[in-house]
VOPAGU-2260 file (C-alpha; in pm, 1 decimal, decimal comma):
REM VOPAGU-2260
SITE   aa  ch    i         X         Y         Z
SITE  UNK   A    0  -11528,0   20225,0   12399,8
SITE  UNK   A    1  -11388,4   20396,1   12729,5
SITE  UNK   A    2  -11526,5   20741,8   12636,5
SITE  UNK   A    3  -11822,2   20866,4   12811,0
SITE  UNK   A    4  -12020,2   21081,9   12575,6
SITE  UNK   A    5  -12204,6   21003,2   12237,9
SITE  UNK   A    6  -12245,4   21266,5   11982,2
SITE  UNK   A    7  -12488,6   21214,9   11673,0
SITE  UNK   A    8  -12541,1   21439,1   11398,1
SITE  UNK   A    9  -12789,8   21362,3   11150,1
SITE  UNK   A   10  -12773,3   21514,7   10791,9
SITE  UNK   A   11  -12921,4   21482,4   10433,4
SITE  UNK   A   12  -12674,5   21354,5   10187,2
SITE  UNK   A   13  -12308,8   21239,3   10188,6
SITE  UNK   A   14  -12173,4   21593,1   10143,2
SITE  UNK   A   15  -12324,2   21677,1   10475,5
SITE  UNK   A   16  -12189,9   21374,0   10647,7
SITE  UNK   A   17  -11825,8   21439,5   10535,0
SITE  UNK   A   18  -11834,5   21821,4   10616,3
SITE  UNK   A   19  -11980,7   21717,4   10974,6
SITE  UNK   A   20  -11734,5   21454,8   11040,5
SITE  UNK   A   21  -11425,8   21666,2   10925,3
SITE  UNK   A   22  -11537,1   21967,9   11106,0
SITE  UNK   A   23  -11608,9   21778,2   11433,8
SITE  UNK   A   24  -11270,5   21591,7   11412,2
SITE  UNK   A   25  -11069,6   21916,7   11365,1
SITE  UNK   A   26  -11277,5   22085,6   11643,5
SITE  UNK   A   27  -11200,8   21856,4   11934,9
SITE  UNK   A   28  -11035,2   21554,5   12044,2
SITE  UNK   A   29  -11314,5   21313,9   11954,1
SITE  UNK   A   30  -11335,7   20961,1   11776,2
SITE  UNK   A   31  -11543,9   20887,8   11456,6
SITE  UNK   A   32  -11748,5   20567,9   11551,0
SITE  UNK   A   33  -11883,3   20569,9   11178,5
SITE  UNK   A   34  -12101,3   20748,6   10940,2
SITE  UNK   A   35  -12439,0   20541,1   10913,3
SITE  UNK   A   36  -12607,9   20554,4   10592,9
SITE  UNK   A   37  -12992,0   20539,5   10630,3
SITE  UNK   A   38  -13242,3   20509,1   10336,7
SITE  UNK   A   39  -13368,6   20832,3   10171,5
SITE  UNK   A   40  -13032,6   20989,3   10208,5
SITE  UNK   A   41  -13017,9   21049,4   10560,6
SITE  UNK   A   42  -12662,2   20989,2   10722,4
SITE  UNK   A   43  -12587,0   21005,5   11087,6
SITE  UNK   A   44  -12248,2   21078,6   11196,2
SITE  UNK   A   45  -12157,0   20907,1   11532,0
SITE  UNK   A   46  -11898,4   21042,5   11772,2
SITE  UNK   A   47  -11734,4   20951,6   12102,8
SITE  UNK   A   48  -11507,1   21132,8   12332,2
SITE  UNK   A   49  -11529,0   21319,0   12679,9
SITE  UNK   A   50  -11846,4   21522,8   12743,9
SITE  UNK   A   51  -11688,9   21851,5   12671,1
SITE  UNK   A   52  -11514,8   21762,9   12367,3
SITE  UNK   A   53  -11813,8   21592,4   12214,3
SITE  UNK   A   54  -12023,4   21902,6   12298,4
SITE  UNK   A   55  -11774,3   22125,3   12125,8
SITE  UNK   A   56  -11744,5   21878,7   11820,3
SITE  UNK   A   57  -12117,8   21853,7   11795,2
SITE  UNK   A   58  -12180,5   22223,2   11785,1
SITE  UNK   A   59  -11889,2   22288,2   11537,5
SITE  UNK   A   60  -12061,9   22023,1   11317,0
SITE  UNK   A   61  -12398,9   22165,5   11344,0
SITE  UNK   A   62  -12263,7   22519,0   11239,2
SITE  UNK   A   63  -12104,3   22387,2   10939,3
SITE  UNK   A   64  -12385,7   22182,0   10817,6
SITE  UNK   A   65  -12641,9   22438,7   10884,1
SITE  UNK   A   66  -12450,9   22665,9   10654,0
SITE  UNK   A   67  -12477,0   22388,3   10373,7
SITE  UNK   A   68  -12868,1   22359,7   10444,1
SITE  UNK   A   69  -12846,6   21964,3   10521,3
SITE  UNK   A   70  -12855,9   21956,1   10894,7
SITE  UNK   A   71  -13153,3   21755,0   11016,3
SITE  UNK   A   72  -13077,6   21730,9   11397,1
SITE  UNK   A   73  -12822,6   21666,5   11628,7
SITE  UNK   A   74  -12787,3   21519,5   11996,3
SITE  UNK   A   75  -12520,9   21468,6   12259,0
SITE  UNK   A   76  -12572,4   21163,4   12520,4
SITE  UNK   A   77  -12345,1   21240,1   12822,5
SITE  UNK   A   78  -12245,8   20929,1   13041,5
SITE  UNK   A   79  -12388,9   20657,4   12800,7
SITE  UNK   A   80  -12544,6   20373,1   12965,3
SITE  UNK   A   81  -12369,8   20013,7   12915,4
SITE  UNK   A   82  -12660,9   19919,8   12692,8
SITE  UNK   A   83  -12632,4   20213,2   12484,8
SITE  UNK   A   84  -12258,4   20139,6   12448,6
SITE  UNK   A   85  -12336,2   19787,4   12323,4
SITE  UNK   A   86  -12513,3   19903,6   12021,7
SITE  UNK   A   87  -12184,9   20046,7   11885,2
SITE  UNK   A   88  -11960,2   19769,4   12025,2
SITE  UNK   A   89  -12170,4   19509,8   11855,7
SITE  UNK   A   90  -12088,0   19651,4   11510,3
SITE  UNK   A   91  -11731,8   19649,9   11567,8
SITE  UNK   A   92  -11755,9   19291,3   11689,2
SITE  UNK   A   93  -11944,0   19161,5   11367,6
SITE  UNK   A   94  -11680,2   19295,7   11150,5
SITE  UNK   A   95  -11399,8   19141,2   11333,1
SITE  UNK   A   96  -11614,0   18796,1   11336,5
SITE  UNK   A   97  -11643,3   18825,1   10960,0
SITE  UNK   A   98  -11242,0   18892,8   10927,9
SITE  UNK   A   99  -11211,7   18594,9   11152,4
SITE  UNK   A  100  -11447,6   18347,4   10936,4
SITE  UNK   A  101  -11237,1   18478,4   10622,9
SITE  UNK   A  102  -10927,6   18402,2   10796,9
SITE  UNK   A  103  -11037,9   18049,0   10895,4
SITE  UNK   A  104  -11116,8   18006,2   10513,9
SITE  UNK   A  105  -10772,9   18101,3   10404,3
SITE  UNK   A  106  -10580,8   17903,2   10668,8
SITE  UNK   A  107  -10778,4   17568,8   10557,3
SITE  UNK   A  108  -10668,7   17655,3   10206,8
SITE  UNK   A  109  -11007,5   17573,4   10075,9
SITE  UNK   A  110  -11045,7   17527,1    9701,8
SITE  UNK   A  111  -11182,2   17805,2    9502,0
SITE  UNK   A  112  -11518,1   17653,7    9463,0
SITE  UNK   A  113  -11542,0   17601,2    9840,3
SITE  UNK   A  114  -11442,2   17950,3    9903,8
SITE  UNK   A  115  -11699,1   18069,8    9661,7
SITE  UNK   A  116  -11963,8   17862,2    9838,4
SITE  UNK   A  117  -11865,9   18034,5   10185,3
SITE  UNK   A  118  -11878,7   18384,7   10020,7
SITE  UNK   A  119  -12211,4   18308,1    9844,2
SITE  UNK   A  120  -12365,2   18206,3   10176,1
SITE  UNK   A  121  -12257,8   18555,1   10343,5
SITE  UNK   A  122  -12520,5   18848,9   10333,4
SITE  UNK   A  123  -12417,3   19122,8   10078,6
SITE  UNK   A  124  -12362,7   19383,2   10354,1
SITE  UNK   A  125  -12114,2   19147,8   10538,4
SITE  UNK   A  126  -11928,6   19100,4   10199,0
SITE  UNK   A  127  -11907,7   19484,1   10170,5
SITE  UNK   A  128  -11768,8   19520,2   10534,0
SITE  UNK   A  129  -11517,8   19269,6   10450,5
SITE  UNK   A  130  -11421,3   19428,9   10127,1
SITE  UNK   A  131  -11377,3   19759,0   10295,3
SITE  UNK   A  132  -11124,6   19603,9   10548,2
SITE  UNK   A  133  -10908,2   19457,3   10264,3
SITE  UNK   A  134  -10630,0   19670,4   10105,3
SITE  UNK   A  135  -10617,0   19439,0    9803,2
SITE  UNK   A  136  -10965,0   19434,6    9666,6
SITE  UNK   A  137  -10991,6   19500,6    9297,6
SITE  UNK   A  138  -11297,6   19723,0    9340,8
SITE  UNK   A  139  -11226,4   20088,2    9437,0
SITE  UNK   A  140  -11336,2   20170,9    9814,1
SITE  UNK   A  141  -11581,9   20426,3    9650,3
SITE  UNK   A  142  -11753,8   20168,6    9435,1
SITE  UNK   A  143  -11785,4   19890,7    9697,8
SITE  UNK   A  144  -12135,1   20019,3    9842,8
SITE  UNK   A  145  -12278,2   19987,1    9499,5
SITE  UNK   A  146  -12122,3   19640,3    9408,3
SITE  UNK   A  147  -12361,3   19352,9    9399,5
SITE  UNK   A  148  -12328,1   19016,7    9552,1
SITE  UNK   A  149  -12177,5   18855,3    9227,1
SITE  UNK   A  150  -11916,7   19099,4    9196,0
SITE  UNK   A  151  -11814,3   19090,9    9565,5
SITE  UNK   A  152  -11788,8   18730,9    9559,5
SITE  UNK   A  153  -11579,9   18721,2    9249,9
SITE  UNK   A  154  -11338,7   19014,6    9382,1
SITE  UNK   A  155  -11304,0   18841,9    9750,8
SITE  UNK   A  156  -11256,9   18474,0    9563,4
SITE  UNK   A  157  -10988,1   18618,1    9353,2
SITE  UNK   A  158  -10817,8   18774,4    9645,8
SITE  UNK   A  159  -10812,1   18439,1    9863,5
SITE  UNK   A  160  -10748,3   18236,5    9537,1
SITE  UNK   A  161  -10409,5   18438,0    9513,9
SITE  UNK   A  162  -10322,3   18383,6    9858,4
SITE  UNK   A  163  -10358,0   17996,3    9835,7
SITE  UNK   A  164  -10072,8   17980,0    9575,3
């Protein structure tokens, strides 16, 4: 993450997060890190970019979400410390590590039972992250966050079973 500023907009509900992210991305040259869903309907939109661009984007996002009545708070951190940056880089690294593990499973051409065992050992959140990164998952992207472990394992096992043949 070579950019220097971090912008955070906390909103109530998914609608507010979508509006905030869309407005911010249209208002300035910023990059969306992610929308982190927190319990109770709170969602934090995380942005990065140049200090001026992040300030402009957060102000635009604040205005848009205030008009919807879902803004909780917002903040811009200019010149993030390396420790703060590592919080966001770690999440990206975890997704890449999960992809690598699954790629190893595919390359070894494990049996369907072995693949299922590996998938069942994974946490549900990691299964969901993996499902989001794949294009051929039989679960619609909008339903992945609601899928339980059995459904995710079954869907992912089917994908890797097909790739073995």
